[in-house]
N, C-alpha and C positions, 0 to 999 in steps of 0.2 A: 504494500500500500504506500510505497514511496519512502520507506525507512532506509532502504539500501538502493544505491544507484545501479542502473543497468550495467552488467559486466563486472560488478564488484564481487570480489571473492567473499564468500560467507564462511563463518566458522566451521571447523570440522564437526562431524557428528559427536565425537568424544568431547571436544572442547566445549561445544554448546551444552551438552548434557551436564558437564561439570559446572559450568557457569549458572545454568538454570536449576541445578540440583534435581535433575530428573533422570530417568533410566535412559541408557543409550538406545535401547529398543524403541522407546517413545520418540526420540529425536529422529531415529532412522526411519520410522514410519512416517513422521511428518515430512521429512525430506523426500521420501518416495512419493507421497501425495503431491508435494509441490512440484516435483519433477514430472509426474504424470500430467499435471495441469499446465505444464509449460512455464511455470514461474521461475524455476531454477534449472540449470543444466549441470550435469556432473561429468567430468572428464577424468578417466583413470589416471592417477598419478598427479593430477593438477587440482583435484578437489571440486567443490561446487561453487557456482557463482550465479548471480541474478541473470536471468535470461535477457539477451539483448533485443527484446521485442518492444518497440516504442508504443505499441497499443496495449501492452499488458495492464497498465494501470486502469485504462478505460474498461477493459474486459472485466477486471476484478470489481470495479465500481458497478458495472452493469449487472454482474451476478449478485452483488449485494443488494442493489435496488430491486431486482426481481424477487429476492427473498422477502424484502420488506413489503413489496406490493402484494405478494401472496398473503402475508400476515394481515395486511390492511383488509384484504378481501374476506379473510376468515373472520376477523373482528366485526366487520360490517354485517356479515351474515349472522353472527351471534347476536348482534344488536337488532336484527330484523330490518336492516336497511336494504333498500333496493340498490341495484348496481348504479343507477343514476344518482342516488343520494351519496353513495360512496365516492363516485367520481366528482360530485359537487364539492364534497368536503376536501378531497385532494386538491381540487382547483383552488379552493379558498386558501388552503395552506400554502400553495405555491404563490398565489397572489400576495399573501402576507409577507412571504420571504422576499419577493421582488420589491414590494413597497419598502420593507425594512432596509434592503440593500441600497435602494435608491436614496432613501432618507440619509443613510450613513455617508454615501458618496457626495451628497450635496450639502452636508452639514459642515 
């Protein structure tokens, strides 16, 4: 999510496990998932580094947004809202954010 730059070498599995005080197996699984998702690349003998994909951040944010939208839809359903009512509330929230941003920019 932007903590490490593209192409930057990341800590070894053992090093990160010690730093975080977690199992090496836990870190290894996390690295495997990150590599599967294209977030990091690992080269034998060179270690792991952040993938040099300029669209990676956008993809991660898009995935995060999709999760939140799914959750909003679930909560709307629990509240008995129609899809139009849920969409209206989302629109109102984005309008508020835009208004707040513009207010800060021109203050």
